[in-house]
N, C-alpha and C positions, 0 to 999 in steps of 0.2 A: 479270371476262369471266363469273364464274362466276354472282355474283346472277342478271345477263343471261338466265345461259341457264337459270336456276330458272325466272324469269318469263316464257320461254318458253314451255316444256315446261306449264307451268301454264295458260297460255292457251290454247296446244293440246291439251290435257285435256278444258278447260271447250269448249273448239267442236266437240270430236269427241262432245261429250255423254255424258262419263264422271262428271260432277259432277251432273247432272240436266240437264232439257227446257232448250234458250237457244231464245228468240223470235227471229224474222228481223232485227227492231229494232235488238235487242241484238248478232248475229252481227256487224250490221257494223262497229259501234266493235270488238267484239275482234279482230274482220278487218284495223279498221285499228294496233289495238293493237301486234296477229301482226307485220305489215307491218316498222310501224316498231324494233319490236323485233330484225326480220332486220338493216337496214339501220344500228338503233345498232352490231349485230356487224359487220356488215363495214365500219366505222369503225375500232371497235376493232382488230379483227386487222389495219389498215391502219396505224394508230398504232404498233403493237408493232411489225410488219413494220420500220417506216420507225426507228424507234429504236434494233433492234436491229441496223440498217444501221450509223447513225452510233453505237455504242459497240462497236463492232469484235464482238458477242456473239452474231453468227448463224452458226448453224452452217453451212461449207460444205465437204460433200464429193463428190468428185469421180471418176466411174468412167465406164465404157466404158457407156453408154447407146442404145438406139435411140431417135433422133431423131423417129421417124416417127410410131413405136407410141403413144408422148406425146403428140401433133398430134390424132392420129384417136381418141386417147383423148375428147380433152379436146373433141372436134368433136361426140364421142356427148354427154358430161356434157351439154355445154349445147345438146343438142337440142330439151328441151322448150321453152328458151327462142326458140330460132329457127322452132320450128314452130308457135311463139304469135302470131309476126309473119310467117308463111309466105314466110324467107326461107329462099332457094336455097343451101347454100354445098357449094362445087365445089374437089377438088382438082387440082393439078398436080404430082406428083412420077414423078423414071422410075424411083422402084424402089421395094420394098415395106417395105425394113428398112432403116438407117442409122446404124451405129454412129458413135458422136463420145465426145469426152473433156468431161464435165460433170454440173453436181448433178443427177441429173433431177426430185427436188423441187422448186427453182427454177428449172427450165425448163419444169417444170409453169406455173410460178405468171406464168411471163412469157407464155408460151400463152393463160393464163388470161385474165389483163387483154386481152390485143390483143384476143382474137376476142369478151369479151365486151363491147368497147368498140367493136367493128365492128358485134357484133349492137343494142348500145342505139342508134349513131346512122343503122343503114341502117333507111329506109321499109320499110313492107310489101310483102309480095312483091316486096324488092328480094333483094342476090344479093352475096354473100362469096366471091371469089377466094382461095385458101390455094395459095402456088408456091415453092417451092425450087430455086434453082441449088448447083452443088457443083464446082467446082475443087481445085487441089491447097493451094490457102493456107487458103479458109475457103468456110465454109458461106453461102447467105444466104437466109432466110426472105422472102416478100411475102407483106402483106394487105390485098388490095384490096375497098372496099366503095362503096356507088350512093349514101353520104348526104347528106349535106346542103353536105360539104367545110368544108378550113379554111384560113382567109385566110392564102398566102404569107407572111404575114410575121410571124407566130404559129406556124409549125412545128415553130419550137423551142422557143416557150416551153411548149408545151402539156405537157413534159415534166418541168415544174416543180412544186411541190407547190404544191398546194390551188389551182391556174391553172384556169379555167374561163373560155369563149366567150361572153361574154354575149351575143350577139349572134346567134349559132347557137341557134334552135329546140334542148332538148331531146326527144332522145325516146326513150320508155321511163322505165326508173325512174332516182334520181338518182344520184350517184356521190360518192365522199366526195373526187375531188377528188384523189388518190392513187396512182389503179392504176399510169396511168403511170410516174409516180417509181417506184413501186418495181421495174416492168417496166426502165428504164433502170440504175437501180441496180444491181439483179441481171445484166443484159448485162452491166458494166462489170466487173464482180467475175467473169467467165469471158473477162476482155479481149477482150469485142463492143464492137459500136455500134448502134447504134438511132436510127431518125430517121423524118419522114413528111415526104410529098410532097402536093399538091392546089394547084387551080389556084381553090380559094376558092369557085369556083360548083358541082360535081356532085361527091362521090368523090373518098377520099383515100385515099393506100397509106402501108402503114406497112411498115419492111425493120428489119431485126437479122442480124448477123451472129457467125456464129461461129469461130474460129480452129480450125484443122486440126495438129494437133501429130504431127510426126511421126521417126521416127529420134531419134535423141540427147536432141533438143529433146523429146519426150514420153516419155521416157525419165525425164527430168532435174525435167521438170512432176509428174509422176507420182510420183514417191522424193518431191519437197520435200512433194506434199500427203499420201503416208503419213509420212510422219514427225511434220505438224501435225497429224495425227489420232492417229497415236498418245500424241503429247505430249499431247493434247487431250483423251484418252480413257485418259492413264497404263498404255499397253501398250507390252509389248515389242515392237521388230521389226525384224526380221532380213532380209537380201536373199540369194537362191544365184545366184553367176554362173554359167555354163553356158559354155564356151567354145568353138567347135567348129574344128578346124583341118583344112584338106581338103587331101591332102598332093598335093604335082605341079599344082596349079591356081592358076591367080593371080587376083589379088581379083576381074578386071575379067572372067574368064570365070566365075570362080563364084557373081558376083551375077545371069549371065543362066541359069544351069544348073539345067534341070529338077533334075539327080543332087542338088544343094545344095538347091532351093527342098521337094522332098522327105521329105529326111532332117530339116530344120528342121521338119515338121509332121509326120512322124513321134516326134522328140524333144518336141517341145511336150506333145502328143499322151499320152506316156507321163508325164512330167510332171504333166500336171493330171491324170490318171487315179489316179497313186500317192502321190502329196503330200499329207500331212494340212495343216490350216492354213494351204495354200496359199490367197490372195488374189487375187492376176493373174500373169499371164507376158506380161513385154514381150521381143518379140520386135527384134532389130536385125540381118538379114538380111546387111546389107552391110558389119558389122563380124563376122558369125558369131558372134553372141552373144544366149545369151537370160537373162534376169533372172526371177527367182520370189521373189516379195517375200513372207511370213509375219508374223502377229502373236506371234511365237516369241523364247523369248531367246538368250542364246547357245549354250550346252549342247545344244537341241534341234533349232539352226540346224545343229549340229557334226554332228549324227543326222541331220537332213536331208542334210547334205550328202554323207554318208558312205554314204547309202542313196539319192541319187541317183547318187552316183558307179557302184559295183555296178552298178545298173537299169542303164545307156547301156553300161558296157562289156559284159552282156549282152546287149544290142542290138546290137554291135557285133560280139559273137563270132557271134549268130545269122546275121547278115545277110552275115557275113565281108568285112567291112569294116574289117580291121585296116590293110590295107596303103592304105588310101585316106580315113583322116580318124583323127584323136585327139583326145579329147575331155578339156576340162579342167573340175574343177568346184571353186568356193571360194568359202564364207560370209563374212557382215559381219555384224555387228547394231550398232546404234543405241546408244551410249554406250561399249560395250564397244571398240569401232572406231572412233570418230568422231562427232561430234555434228550434223552437215550432210551435206549431197545431195555434196560435193564429198571432205570428208574420206572420207566410207566410199568412193566409186567410186576414190579415192586408192590406200586402203588394199588392197582386192582387188587393184587393178590391179599395183601392188608387194608383194604376200602372195606368199611362199616357196606354191607346190601343191605341192599333197603327193604321194606318188609313189607309182602301182600296182605290183602286184604285175605285172600283164600289161604288155604292151610297146604294145599299143595305145590306151591312156585310161588316165587317175589322175583 
């Protein structure tokens, strides 16, 4: 990859005239070399991506990410290509933002490959439509083009490595034959699905789905990801559990209560604004729990726990909530209190809660 970048940069400088005047007939050959250098660079990047996926060496870090922002940024990034062919790209989103739990960098690669593929096969003055459907279980992205279509019996095979449809005329620059295969692998890493539909005559539709994690499922997925990240980066990892007891309020009423929702939002804001080294907070409203994660050791976690405890006690007193809520804070650290998500959660649930000097919270 490095010598190729040097060759490409040298060609760029010659074409721009930094090394003397270049005749038009020379530019033709230099431009040809430059274009093929870029193509070879793309092939190398795709091969490296596939190799990393196969060997399990690809870094995979999921966090809350705005999916719509990723898609709109990529549409803008590929505007030069779409404008060259006078292709119109339309969006059909029912909202301006959508936070999902994903690896933002990998999600951009997925969308880059799908959109690039659509632009390549869409004819001049054609149309590409990008839409999204959201429900409680998953998010579905759909990309439609009006290109030459895919024979229905080949809709599955196009996601295989190096597969090409020889009977379909190639519109645009040649490909590596790996873009869709990489997209499939990365969607699979997110526990989603990807597929294509076409009548084989005109137009193709590409779909991929992403799961929506909620409640305890989200807590465990997030917790496991942070454990893997901490081990991979050789970092400490601690978690604080903030449990809220609404005195005299049933679970059924508590979940629907505007009072409890306001309390939770206030507590989350206090934690985010006052805890150092905070990675993320996970709110479980139905269980009346907040989990705060940080890449700190056990001693620092205990300090954070005490600080959070006093901070929330002050909130209870200031808002005169002593007879309405009680708050408990306890911390656990990877390696000290357990080596897995389940072990750490079990330790947190069973650990003896420190006793406060105040009746309202501890």
